[in-house]
C-alpha positions in Angstrom: 38.1 -92.4 -124.9 38.5 -88.9 -124.6 40.6 -87.0 -126.7 43.6 -86.2 -124.9 44.2 -89.6 -124.0 46.4 -91.8 -126.2 47.3 -94.9 -123.9 45.9 -96.9 -121.2 46.7 -99.7 -119.7 44.5 -103.2 -118.5 45.7 -106.7 -116.6 45.1 -110.0 -118.7 44.6 -113.2 -117.2 47.9 -115.3 -119.0 46.9 -118.7 -120.0 48.9 -121.5 -121.2 48.5 -123.4 -124.0 47.0 -125.9 -125.2 45.5 -127.1 -121.9 44.5 -123.4 -121.5 45.8 -123.7 -117.4 46.0 -120.6 -115.7 49.3 -119.5 -115.3 50.1 -116.0 -114.4 49.0 -112.3 -115.3 50.1 -110.2 -118.0 50.0 -106.1 -117.6 49.3 -104.6 -121.4 49.8 -101.1 -122.4 47.6 -100.0 -125.0 48.2 -97.2 -127.8 45.5 -95.6 -129.4 46.1 -96.1 -133.3 43.8 -93.4 -135.4 43.9 -95.1 -138.8 42.4 -98.3 -137.4 40.5 -96.7 -135.1 41.5 -99.5 -132.4 43.7 -100.0 -129.2 47.1 -101.8 -130.4 49.5 -103.3 -127.6 52.5 -101.6 -127.5 54.6 -103.3 -124.5 53.0 -106.2 -122.7 54.8 -107.7 -119.1 54.2 -111.1 -117.3 53.5 -112.1 -113.8 53.6 -115.9 -114.0 52.8 -117.7 -110.5 56.0 -119.5 -110.4 57.8 -115.8 -110.0 55.4 -115.3 -107.1 55.8 -118.8 -105.3 53.0 -120.0 -106.8 50.7 -117.4 -105.1 47.8 -116.0 -107.5 47.3 -113.1 -104.8 50.8 -112.3 -104.7 51.3 -112.4 -108.4 48.0 -110.2 -109.3 49.0 -107.9 -106.2 52.4 -106.7 -108.1 50.8 -106.4 -111.5 48.1 -104.1 -110.2 51.1 -102.2 -108.4 53.0 -101.7 -111.4 49.6 -101.1 -113.7 49.3 -98.4 -111.1 52.5 -97.0 -111.7 52.5 -97.3 -115.6 49.3 -95.5 -115.6 50.8 -92.9 -113.6 53.6 -92.3 -115.8 51.6 -92.2 -119.1 49.1 -90.4 -117.3 46.4 -92.4 -118.6 43.4 -94.6 -117.2 44.1 -98.2 -115.5 41.1 -100.7 -116.1 42.7 -103.0 -114.0 40.8 -106.3 -115.1 38.2 -105.1 -116.4 38.5 -104.2 -120.2 34.9 -103.4 -120.9 34.8 -99.6 -120.9 37.8 -99.6 -122.6 36.4 -101.3 -125.8 33.8 -99.2 -126.2 
């Protein structure tokens, strides 16, 4: 994390419990917590397949589009579907 960047955005797969069926995606806005020294989620928006005619590609495309816009608004890093670098 760079010193000036307190926010970041990522996309996670959203599963239905208890059978762990992939139901869609969730765009998450994260904020760096200085006291705990880790990322804490600030806001989440779901992109279920049902809203996009059951299409996996359409819901992921919409989630990516909104994640890019959100990263632009907060002037932060967009980790897309790969959060590995965020936690290092």
